[in-house]
N, C-alpha and C positions, 0 to 999 in steps of 0.2 A: 618705657621701655627700658631695660637692661644693657647700656653699651660698654667697649671696652675703647680707651681712649688711645690713640694713636699720635697723639702729639699732644703736647702742654696744653691745657684750656683752662685762661685765667678764671677762678671764679670757681670752676669745676675739679679740676684734678689734674694731675701728669702720666705720663704716658704710662699706661697698662695698666690705669686704674678702672675699676668697674664701677659703672654710676650709673643712678636711675635718673632718665629725662624724658619729658614730655614725647608723644610718639610724633608728634610732627616737626618737633624742632629735630631729634635725631633723622627722620627721614627726608625733612626736605634741606637740612643743613650741614650737620654731622656728618651724614655718612655719604652722602655724594660730595663732601668737599676732604672726601680721606680723612677726617679727623675721629673719625670714631668707628668701629664696627660691631655687629651685635653680637652681643655676648653669649654666642654659642661655644659649644665645648670647644669644636675646631679652633674658630679664633682664638679663644684663650689659650689653648697650648701654643697654637701660633706665637703670639704675643710674650709668651711665655719663655719660648727660644729664644725670639729677638732679645729680651732681656738678657737670659743665660751671654747670648754672644757680646754683648754689652760692657758684662761686666769681665767676663774673660778678656775684653779688649783694654780696660780701662785697668786689668791688672797687669796686663804686662806693657802697656805705657808706663804704668807706676814702676816696675823692677828696671824698665829701661833709663827713667832719670835717675834713679837711686843710684845704678853702676856709674852713670854720669856724674852724677854729684859727688861720689867716692874718687872719680877720676880727677876731679875741678878742685876738690876741696884742698885746701893749700897753696892752690895756683898763685903767682904771681906775673901779672901782665906789665909787660915796658913800651909805654905808648910815648913816642917822641914828640915834641910839640915846638914850635914857636914861642919864643917867651920875651916878654917886654920889661920895663922895668919893676925891680922889687916881687919879681918872678910870676907874674902874672903871665897871663897864656893871653893871646891874641884874640883866640876864640875860646872855644871850651870841648871838654872830652864828651861825647855823646855815645848813646848807645851803640850807633850806628859803627863807630868807632873801635869801643869795646867788643862788639858781635865780630868784627874783621881782625880785631887781632887773635880772638879766640878761633877762628876758622884756619890763621897761619899757623895758629899750635895744634892742630888739627881737629879741634871741636867746633862741633854744628851746632850754635846757639842761636836761636830769632832774637832779634834786637829789641821785640817786644817782651821779650824773657828777664829784661837786663832792666831791674828798680834803680832807676838814681833818685835817689831823696831830693838832693839839689844837684844844680850844674857841677863839671867839677871845671875850675877856672885857677888854680890853683898848682906849682908845681909840688910832688911829694906823693906820700901812698896815700892813697885814700881805699875803703872798704866799700865792696858792691854788692848788692844782694842779685843773687838769681835765683826766679821762680820757674822751675824745671817741670813742675807739676802740682796743682793746689795744696799737694802734702806734703810734697818735696822742694824745702827751700836748699841754698846752697850761699855761702861766701866767698868770694874770692878779692884778693889786693891787687889795685892798678897803682902804679909807679908813673905819674908823669915826668919825665925828661925833659928839659931843655936840648933842646934840636941844634 
């Protein structure tokens, strides 16, 4: 029986793929659980329209990420922190701290998108990478100053 997948199914295919499976597997497992639909002309059109909607949504998200990346490019954040001897911070500057500093500047960036290779524990200027979209990255400078 030919079915069109509504979800990614490991070992069989991804969303929108038309696969050929045994009738029992389709009727007793895939279709009742909403993993697949019979590969009729109407169902294929329906899945194709969903794929087109997702592509448009992904394109909008990418364009939004590109515009945010252009705005963030060359940005210098200043984060004051208490400092001990030899310029070492008492704690460290985290992705949440950078996200909060960005929010104060008017940029809404989730802390999970901020990629820190190592913890920032020293006073000075550090380069931080932000992944706004799987295909859009931007680097900003973070200056840690003694408070």
